[in-house]
N, C-alpha and C positions, 0 to 999 in steps of 0.2 A: 636811302635805307642801307647804304653800304656799311659793312661791318655789324649789322644789327641782326643777321640771321646766320644759322649754322647748318642748315639743311635745305637743299633745293632740289626738286624733282619735277621735270616736265615730261608729260605724257603727250605725244603728238596725236592728232586726230587719226582715226583708222581709215577714214574716207573723207572725201570732200563734203563739206557741210551742205545740207539740203535745207533750203528755206521752206517752210510750210506755207501753203495758200492761206488766205484769211479765214476760210471756213474750216480748216483743218485743226485738229488739237494734237497735243503731245509734244514732247521735247524735240528740238532740232537735232539731227544726227551729225556725227563727225566733229564734235567739239573737242578741243584740246584741254588738258588739265594741267595745273601746276600746283605743287605742294611746297610751301615755304614755312620753315619753323623759325619764327622770330624769337629772339632771346628773352624779350619781356612782353608781358600782356599789353603794356602801354604802347609799345612800338608795333604790335600786331594791330591794335585798334587803329593807330595812325595810319599804318600802311593800307589797311582795308578801306579806310575812309578816303585816302588819297587815290587809290586805284580803282575802286568801284564805280562803274559807269563810264570809265575812260576807254579809249581805243588805243592800241599799240601803234597802229599806222592808219593812214587814210583808207577808207573802205573796209577796215576790219570790224568785226562785231565788237560791241563794248564788253568790258570785263564784268563778270558777275562774281564778286568776291564774298565768300562765305567761310565761316569757321569750319574746319574739318572735325570729324568725330575723334580723330587721333591727335593728341596734343603732346608736345614735348619731344626733344631730340631722341631720347631712348625709345619712346613709343613709335616715332617715325621709323627708326632703324629696325625695330622688331616687325612693324607692320609691312614695310616694303622689302623685308630681307629676301623674299623669294624672287624679286625682280633681278637681283644681282646674279642669281644662278642661271638665268636665261640669257644674259648679256644683251638683252634688247635695250634696256635703259639702265643708266647708272646715275644714282643721286650724286649731287655735288655736296661735299661735306666741307666745313670750315677746317683748314689745315690743323688748327689747334685741337678741335674736337676730333679729327680723324686720328691724330697721333696718340690719343688717349684710349682708343678702342681698337680691338682686333677686327679689321674690316676686310680681310682678304676676299670675302664674297663680293665686295663692291669694287674691287681693283682689277 
């Protein structure tokens, strides 16, 4: 999918993942999240289909790929703009896309 996306943001887990016992309910804790904006809807569907259910490395949990509420480069920049202020995480932007926007908050 090289060259097919213009925005990538990875949010690492806050703490180690805790597996639930078989009789417990609720979401597992400590999951990481990635947000990727693919340039076309077709590529987004292909990417999701390819990655969903796969592991990145042996013994890693499987990926659960879902569509985000926020769609499109401009919407991603707007939605995640406050993260640049904290300097905790910085999204990767395609150089061409970055050159067309004032992104001082992300640099």
